[in-house]
GUTORVEX-655086 format. One record per residue (C-alpha): residue number from 1; residue in one letter; x, y, z. Coordinates in steps of 0.001 Angstrom, whole numbers, always signed. Example, Ala and Ser with C-alpha at 12.3 -4.5 7.8 and 13.67 -1.06 7.14 Angstrom:
<site resi="1" resn="A" xx="+12300" yy="-4500" zz="+7800"/>
<site resi="2" resn="S" xx="+13670" yy="-1060" zz="+7140"/>
END
This chain:
<site resi="1" resn="M" xx="+87983" yy="+92975" zz="+113688"/>
<site resi="2" resn="I" xx="+90630" yy="+95489" zz="+112446"/>
<site resi="3" resn="R" xx="+90227" yy="+98887" zz="+114098"/>
<site resi="4" resn="Y" xx="+91686" yy="+101998" zz="+112421"/>
<site resi="5" resn="D" xx="+92152" yy="+105173" zz="+114277"/>
<site resi="6" resn="Q" xx="+94011" yy="+108440" zz="+113345"/>
<site resi="7" resn="D" xx="+94978" yy="+111127" zz="+115798"/>
<site resi="8" resn="G" xx="+96843" yy="+113934" zz="+114016"/>
<site resi="9" resn="H" xx="+99924" yy="+112389" zz="+112476"/>
<site resi="10" resn="I" xx="+99575" yy="+109038" zz="+114200"/>
<site resi="11" resn="I" xx="+97624" yy="+106158" zz="+112956"/>
<site resi="12" resn="R" xx="+96885" yy="+102990" zz="+115019"/>
<site resi="13" resn="I" xx="+95698" yy="+99736" zz="+113538"/>
<site resi="14" resn="T" xx="+94533" yy="+97398" zz="+116168"/>
<site resi="15" resn="F" xx="+93800" yy="+93768" zz="+115835"/>
<site resi="16" resn="D" xx="+90791" yy="+93196" zz="+117862"/>
<site resi="17" resn="S" xx="+89741" yy="+89652" zz="+117908"/>
<site resi="18" resn="P" xx="+91303" yy="+88404" zz="+121186"/>
<site resi="19" resn="A" xx="+88948" yy="+85338" zz="+121380"/>
<site resi="20" resn="T" xx="+90709" yy="+83902" zz="+118396"/>
<site resi="21" resn="S" xx="+94248" yy="+85036" zz="+119440"/>
<site resi="22" resn="N" xx="+93823" yy="+87559" zz="+116570"/>
<site resi="23" resn="R" xx="+94247" yy="+84976" zz="+113894"/>
<site resi="24" resn="F" xx="+93934" yy="+86299" zz="+110384"/>
<site resi="25" resn="T" xx="+91275" yy="+84916" zz="+108158"/>
<site resi="26" resn="Y" xx="+90921" yy="+85844" zz="+104446"/>
<site resi="27" resn="R" xx="+88383" yy="+88481" zz="+105311"/>
<site resi="28" resn="R" xx="+90614" yy="+89921" zz="+108091"/>
<site resi="29" resn="M" xx="+93643" yy="+89967" zz="+105805"/>
<site resi="30" resn="S" xx="+91611" yy="+92027" zz="+103310"/>
<site resi="31" resn="D" xx="+90408" yy="+94364" zz="+105927"/>
<site resi="32" resn="F" xx="+94019" yy="+94810" zz="+107234"/>
<site resi="33" resn="I" xx="+95282" yy="+95424" zz="+103681"/>
<site resi="34" resn="A" xx="+92494" yy="+98077" zz="+103190"/>
<site resi="35" resn="A" xx="+93651" yy="+99673" zz="+106409"/>
<site resi="36" resn="L" xx="+97337" yy="+99764" zz="+105312"/>
<site resi="37" resn="E" xx="+96304" yy="+101321" zz="+101950"/>
<site resi="38" resn="Q" xx="+94441" yy="+103990" zz="+103847"/>
<site resi="39" resn="A" xx="+97530" yy="+104693" zz="+105999"/>
<site resi="40" resn="R" xx="+99863" yy="+104831" zz="+103089"/>
<site resi="41" resn="T" xx="+97765" yy="+107552" zz="+101402"/>
<site resi="42" resn="S" xx="+97113" yy="+109477" zz="+104627"/>
<site resi="43" resn="S" xx="+99006" yy="+112514" zz="+105975"/>
<site resi="44" resn="A" xx="+100113" yy="+110515" zz="+108874"/>
<site resi="45" resn="L" xx="+103881" yy="+110203" zz="+109865"/>
<site resi="46" resn="V" xx="+103634" yy="+107323" zz="+112261"/>
<site resi="47" resn="L" xx="+101809" yy="+103921" zz="+111919"/>
<site resi="48" resn="V" xx="+101343" yy="+101789" zz="+115081"/>
<site resi="49" resn="L" xx="+100315" yy="+98194" zz="+114828"/>
<site resi="50" resn="Q" xx="+99057" yy="+96823" zz="+118026"/>
<site resi="51" resn="A" xx="+96621" yy="+94127" zz="+119291"/>
<site resi="52" resn="N" xx="+94081" yy="+93459" zz="+122041"/>
<site resi="53" resn="G" xx="+94250" yy="+90462" zz="+124204"/>
<site resi="54" resn="D" xx="+96899" yy="+88158" zz="+125509"/>
<site resi="55" resn="D" xx="+98427" yy="+87499" zz="+122024"/>
<site resi="56" resn="F" xx="+99600" yy="+89825" zz="+119231"/>
<site resi="57" resn="T" xx="+98455" yy="+87214" zz="+116645"/>
<site resi="58" resn="L" xx="+98837" yy="+83573" zz="+115899"/>
<site resi="59" resn="G" xx="+99182" yy="+84456" zz="+112165"/>
<site resi="60" resn="R" xx="+96933" yy="+83010" zz="+109379"/>
<site resi="61" resn="D" xx="+94019" yy="+80774" zz="+110388"/>
<site resi="62" resn="Q" xx="+95199" yy="+77417" zz="+109022"/>
<site resi="63" resn="K" xx="+91840" yy="+75711" zz="+109383"/>
<site resi="64" resn="E" xx="+89809" yy="+78355" zz="+107389"/>
<site resi="65" resn="Q" xx="+87799" yy="+77185" zz="+104334"/>
<site resi="66" resn="L" xx="+89033" yy="+79686" zz="+101912"/>
<site resi="67" resn="P" xx="+86587" yy="+81526" zz="+99521"/>
<site resi="68" resn="V" xx="+89477" yy="+81907" zz="+96909"/>
<site resi="69" resn="S" xx="+92404" yy="+79888" zz="+95588"/>
<site resi="70" resn="R" xx="+95248" yy="+79029" zz="+97844"/>
<site resi="71" resn="A" xx="+97620" yy="+81229" zz="+95593"/>
<site resi="72" resn="E" xx="+95310" yy="+84267" zz="+95886"/>
<site resi="73" resn="S" xx="+95017" yy="+83840" zz="+99572"/>
<site resi="74" resn="L" xx="+98811" yy="+83458" zz="+100056"/>
<site resi="75" resn="G" xx="+99375" yy="+86458" zz="+97790"/>
<site resi="76" resn="L" xx="+97619" yy="+88742" zz="+100503"/>
<site resi="77" resn="I" xx="+100661" yy="+88119" zz="+102728"/>
<site resi="78" resn="L" xx="+102858" yy="+89684" zz="+99993"/>
<site resi="79" resn="R" xx="+100484" yy="+92555" zz="+99593"/>
<site resi="80" resn="A" xx="+100369" yy="+93329" zz="+103156"/>
<site resi="81" resn="N" xx="+104104" yy="+93152" zz="+103712"/>
<site resi="82" resn="A" xx="+104691" yy="+95476" zz="+100665"/>
<site resi="83" resn="L" xx="+102204" yy="+97982" zz="+101960"/>
<site resi="84" resn="L" xx="+103793" yy="+98038" zz="+105434"/>
<site resi="85" resn="R" xx="+107126" yy="+98613" zz="+104027"/>
<site resi="86" resn="A" xx="+105749" yy="+101356" zz="+101680"/>
<site resi="87" resn="F" xx="+104260" yy="+103431" zz="+104460"/>
<site resi="88" resn="P" xx="+106061" yy="+106712" zz="+103804"/>
<site resi="89" resn="G" xx="+106633" yy="+107464" zz="+107592"/>
<site resi="90" resn="V" xx="+107785" yy="+105423" zz="+110408"/>
<site resi="91" resn="S" xx="+105975" yy="+102093" zz="+111399"/>
<site resi="92" resn="I" xx="+106074" yy="+100561" zz="+115010"/>
<site resi="93" resn="T" xx="+104787" yy="+97107" zz="+115895"/>
<site resi="94" resn="L" xx="+103886" yy="+96277" zz="+119393"/>
<site resi="95" resn="I" xx="+104087" yy="+92609" zz="+120286"/>
<site resi="96" resn="Q" xx="+102704" yy="+90896" zz="+123343"/>
<site resi="97" resn="G" xx="+102208" yy="+87288" zz="+124171"/>
<site resi="98" resn="R" xx="+102427" yy="+84919" zz="+121157"/>
<site resi="99" resn="A" xx="+103341" yy="+86220" zz="+117644"/>
<site resi="100" resn="H" xx="+103478" yy="+83424" zz="+115092"/>
<site resi="101" resn="G" xx="+104170" yy="+83299" zz="+111375"/>
<site resi="102" resn="F" xx="+102773" yy="+86429" zz="+109661"/>
<site resi="103" resn="G" xx="+102777" yy="+88141" zz="+113011"/>
<site resi="104" resn="V" xx="+106610" yy="+87965" zz="+113347"/>
<site resi="105" resn="G" xx="+106806" yy="+89175" zz="+109747"/>
<site resi="106" resn="L" xx="+104881" yy="+92295" zz="+110553"/>
<site resi="107" resn="G" xx="+107410" yy="+93170" zz="+113174"/>
<site resi="108" resn="L" xx="+110261" yy="+92617" zz="+110817"/>
<site resi="109" resn="H" xx="+108652" yy="+94631" zz="+107990"/>
<site resi="110" resn="S" xx="+107961" yy="+97521" zz="+110427"/>
<site resi="111" resn="T" xx="+110563" yy="+100159" zz="+111089"/>
<site resi="112" resn="I" xx="+110664" yy="+99357" zz="+114785"/>
<site resi="113" resn="A" xx="+109381" yy="+96355" zz="+116690"/>
<site resi="114" resn="I" xx="+108956" yy="+96426" zz="+120408"/>
<site resi="115" resn="G" xx="+108161" yy="+93323" zz="+122385"/>
<site resi="116" resn="A" xx="+106703" yy="+92809" zz="+125777"/>
<site resi="117" resn="S" xx="+108901" yy="+90684" zz="+128089"/>
<site resi="118" resn="N" xx="+106271" yy="+88005" zz="+127729"/>
<site resi="119" resn="A" xx="+106455" yy="+87801" zz="+124061"/>
<site resi="120" resn="V" xx="+107205" yy="+84544" zz="+122267"/>
<site resi="121" resn="L" xx="+107817" yy="+84666" zz="+118547"/>
<site resi="122" resn="A" xx="+107844" yy="+81673" zz="+116147"/>
<site resi="123" resn="F" xx="+107786" yy="+80991" zz="+112478"/>
<site resi="124" resn="D" xx="+105685" yy="+77851" zz="+113183"/>
<site resi="125" resn="E" xx="+104290" yy="+77074" zz="+109740"/>
<site resi="126" resn="I" xx="+106419" yy="+73831" zz="+109590"/>
<site resi="127" resn="K" xx="+104470" yy="+72617" zz="+112632"/>
<site resi="128" resn="H" xx="+101310" yy="+72816" zz="+110571"/>
<site resi="129" resn="G" xx="+102882" yy="+70951" zz="+107731"/>
<site resi="130" resn="L" xx="+103672" yy="+74006" zz="+105666"/>
<site resi="131" resn="P" xx="+107116" yy="+75101" zz="+104357"/>
<site resi="132" resn="P" xx="+107214" yy="+79012" zz="+105018"/>
<site resi="133" resn="L" xx="+108670" yy="+79878" zz="+101592"/>
<site resi="134" resn="V" xx="+107567" yy="+83535" zz="+101826"/>
<site resi="135" resn="V" xx="+109442" yy="+83838" zz="+105109"/>
<site resi="136" resn="V" xx="+112585" yy="+82305" zz="+103511"/>
<site resi="137" resn="T" xx="+112629" yy="+85233" zz="+100946"/>
<site resi="138" resn="Y" xx="+113226" yy="+87756" zz="+103746"/>
<site resi="139" resn="L" xx="+114247" yy="+86403" zz="+107047"/>
<site resi="140" resn="A" xx="+117955" yy="+85947" zz="+106458"/>
<site resi="141" resn="D" xx="+118234" yy="+89694" zz="+105660"/>
<site resi="142" resn="Y" xx="+117374" yy="+90322" zz="+109322"/>
<site resi="143" resn="V" xx="+119041" yy="+87422" zz="+111246"/>
<site resi="144" resn="G" xx="+121506" yy="+85926" zz="+108871"/>
<site resi="145" resn="P" xx="+121260" yy="+82694" zz="+106949"/>
<site resi="146" resn="K" xx="+122135" yy="+80197" zz="+109560"/>
<site resi="147" resn="I" xx="+119706" yy="+81413" zz="+112126"/>
<site resi="148" resn="A" xx="+116938" yy="+81899" zz="+109584"/>
<site resi="149" resn="A" xx="+117267" yy="+78388" zz="+108345"/>
<site resi="150" resn="E" xx="+116982" yy="+77104" zz="+111910"/>
<site resi="151" resn="L" xx="+113983" yy="+79104" zz="+112701"/>
<site resi="152" resn="V" xx="+112067" yy="+78064" zz="+109624"/>
<site resi="153" resn="V" xx="+112895" yy="+74310" zz="+109724"/>
<site resi="154" resn="T" xx="+112382" yy="+74020" zz="+113559"/>
<site resi="155" resn="G" xx="+109355" yy="+76481" zz="+114042"/>
<site resi="156" resn="R" xx="+110751" yy="+76819" zz="+117628"/>
<site resi="157" resn="D" xx="+109597" yy="+79368" zz="+120111"/>
<site resi="158" resn="V" xx="+111854" yy="+82442" zz="+120536"/>
<site resi="159" resn="A" xx="+111312" yy="+84138" zz="+123826"/>
<site resi="160" resn="A" xx="+111657" yy="+88059" zz="+123877"/>
<site resi="161" resn="P" xx="+115150" yy="+88252" zz="+125286"/>
<site resi="162" resn="E" xx="+116541" yy="+86011" zz="+122586"/>
<site resi="163" resn="A" xx="+114424" yy="+87725" zz="+119921"/>
<site resi="164" resn="L" xx="+116094" yy="+90904" zz="+120985"/>
<site resi="165" resn="T" xx="+119524" yy="+89339" zz="+120633"/>
<site resi="166" resn="L" xx="+118830" yy="+87834" zz="+117218"/>
<site resi="167" resn="G" xx="+117389" yy="+91091" zz="+115858"/>
<site resi="168" resn="L" xx="+113731" yy="+90086" zz="+115602"/>
<site resi="169" resn="L" xx="+112909" yy="+92906" zz="+118108"/>
<site resi="170" resn="N" xx="+114295" yy="+96314" zz="+118629"/>
<site resi="171" resn="R" xx="+113590" yy="+96550" zz="+122332"/>
<site resi="172" resn="V" xx="+111869" yy="+94664" zz="+125112"/>
<site resi="173" resn="V" xx="+109686" yy="+96362" zz="+127812"/>
<site resi="174" resn="A" xx="+107538" yy="+95146" zz="+130824"/>
<site resi="175" resn="P" xx="+104095" yy="+94001" zz="+129604"/>
<site resi="176" resn="D" xx="+102331" yy="+96845" zz="+131281"/>
<site resi="177" resn="Q" xx="+104708" yy="+99357" zz="+129571"/>
<site resi="178" resn="L" xx="+104239" yy="+98082" zz="+125992"/>
<site resi="179" resn="I" xx="+101478" yy="+100480" zz="+124916"/>
<site resi="180" resn="P" xx="+102854" yy="+103454" zz="+126887"/>
<site resi="181" resn="A" xx="+106321" yy="+102854" zz="+125262"/>
<site resi="182" resn="G" xx="+104705" yy="+102691" zz="+121858"/>
<site resi="183" resn="D" xx="+102724" yy="+105819" zz="+122456"/>
<site resi="184" resn="A" xx="+105765" yy="+107728" zz="+123779"/>
<site resi="185" resn="L" xx="+107799" yy="+106723" zz="+120802"/>
<site resi="186" resn="A" xx="+104940" yy="+107679" zz="+118340"/>
<site resi="187" resn="Q" xx="+104654" yy="+111144" zz="+119887"/>
<site resi="188" resn="Q" xx="+108512" yy="+111570" zz="+119813"/>
<site resi="189" resn="L" xx="+108631" yy="+110702" zz="+116115"/>
<site resi="190" resn="A" xx="+105635" yy="+112807" zz="+115159"/>
<site resi="191" resn="A" xx="+107440" yy="+115845" zz="+116661"/>
<site resi="192" resn="Y" xx="+110399" yy="+115429" zz="+114339"/>
<site resi="193" resn="P" xx="+110562" yy="+117147" zz="+110857"/>
<site resi="194" resn="H" xx="+108189" yy="+115090" zz="+108866"/>
<site resi="195" resn="S" xx="+110016" yy="+115562" zz="+105472"/>
<site resi="196" resn="A" xx="+113252" yy="+114383" zz="+107035"/>
<site resi="197" resn="L" xx="+111838" yy="+111178" zz="+108301"/>
<site resi="198" resn="R" xx="+110028" yy="+110470" zz="+105095"/>
<site resi="199" resn="L" xx="+113312" yy="+111015" zz="+103123"/>
<site resi="200" resn="I" xx="+115028" yy="+108548" zz="+105268"/>
<site resi="201" resn="N" xx="+112483" yy="+105946" zz="+104395"/>
<site resi="202" resn="T" xx="+112376" yy="+106755" zz="+100806"/>
<site resi="203" resn="F" xx="+116172" yy="+106710" zz="+100386"/>
<site resi="204" resn="N" xx="+116464" yy="+103439" zz="+102309"/>
<site resi="205" resn="A" xx="+113837" yy="+101776" zz="+100037"/>
<site resi="206" resn="E" xx="+115544" yy="+102988" zz="+96944"/>
<site resi="207" resn="R" xx="+118996" yy="+102202" zz="+98201"/>
<site resi="208" resn="V" xx="+118757" yy="+98489" zz="+97350"/>
<site resi="209" resn="H" xx="+118516" yy="+99457" zz="+93643"/>
<site resi="210" resn="T" xx="+121792" yy="+101436" zz="+93837"/>
<site resi="211" resn="A" xx="+125203" yy="+99825" zz="+93541"/>
<site resi="212" resn="P" xx="+126940" yy="+99758" zz="+96889"/>
<site resi="213" resn="A" xx="+129940" yy="+101774" zz="+95600"/>
<site resi="214" resn="D" xx="+127438" yy="+104537" zz="+94539"/>
<site resi="215" resn="Q" xx="+125273" yy="+104747" zz="+97599"/>
<site resi="216" resn="G" xx="+127479" yy="+107344" zz="+99486"/>
<site resi="217" resn="Q" xx="+127381" yy="+109697" zz="+96555"/>
<site resi="218" resn="V" xx="+123680" yy="+109315" zz="+95976"/>
<site resi="219" resn="A" xx="+123078" yy="+109963" zz="+99670"/>
<site resi="220" resn="V" xx="+125142" yy="+113178" zz="+99500"/>
<site resi="221" resn="D" xx="+123216" yy="+114328" zz="+96323"/>
<site resi="222" resn="R" xx="+119873" yy="+113478" zz="+97716"/>
<site resi="223" resn="L" xx="+120525" yy="+115307" zz="+101060"/>
<site resi="224" resn="A" xx="+122025" yy="+118312" zz="+99355"/>
<site resi="225" resn="G" xx="+119098" yy="+118538" zz="+96966"/>
<site resi="226" resn="W" xx="+116577" yy="+118314" zz="+99823"/>
<site resi="227" resn="I" xx="+118413" yy="+121153" zz="+101879"/>
<site resi="228" resn="E" xx="+118802" yy="+123361" zz="+98840"/>
<site resi="229" resn="A" xx="+114999" yy="+122854" zz="+98040"/>
<site resi="230" resn="G" xx="+114045" yy="+124289" zz="+101462"/>
<site resi="231" resn="R" xx="+113560" yy="+120763" zz="+103144"/>
<site resi="232" resn="P" xx="+110167" yy="+120123" zz="+101606"/>
END
């Protein structure tokens, strides 16, 4: 139920199980990880995550009888998030309808998240009796500690306009414009110098390991080296 399509420098991974609101089982998570691994090693510059149906995804299937240990199953979330962040180009997530738990995380770990005006986001794990500890490790980096704490302890719904204000989304468009907006952005990015976009992502990922006082000089050195090397 995970579709993988590549057209030139653009890859689309589509969640295609609308009858289950695109919930992620263990098997579907494994297939998604395989798709992300394929995207990471491809020549593509842009990765688009999208979904068929009324909802983006309701996250993990909480009622599934797992074929592995709980720790191994939860570890797949870490693997998927890391692979999405490691994509060497630009990643775009398109969210319509409900996006719960893992689904909201995909938008945050992507470079850009676009939501339809009917999108409703929630870290709803607590409503299933689960403390979303994985979410706690990163959410405050995007929305600040006070908002992050509220979202994880209440599991409340966040409609698209508020999600935009909080920084859970980059932009909001009409539902019938979600896919066209994503396509237009992907085409725009694919036309930019590929090495320049890849350098931005690489530098941003490495920046967290550099002391804040040194980041400016490292940026100058990396940029000068890239230009002098012929912008490879």
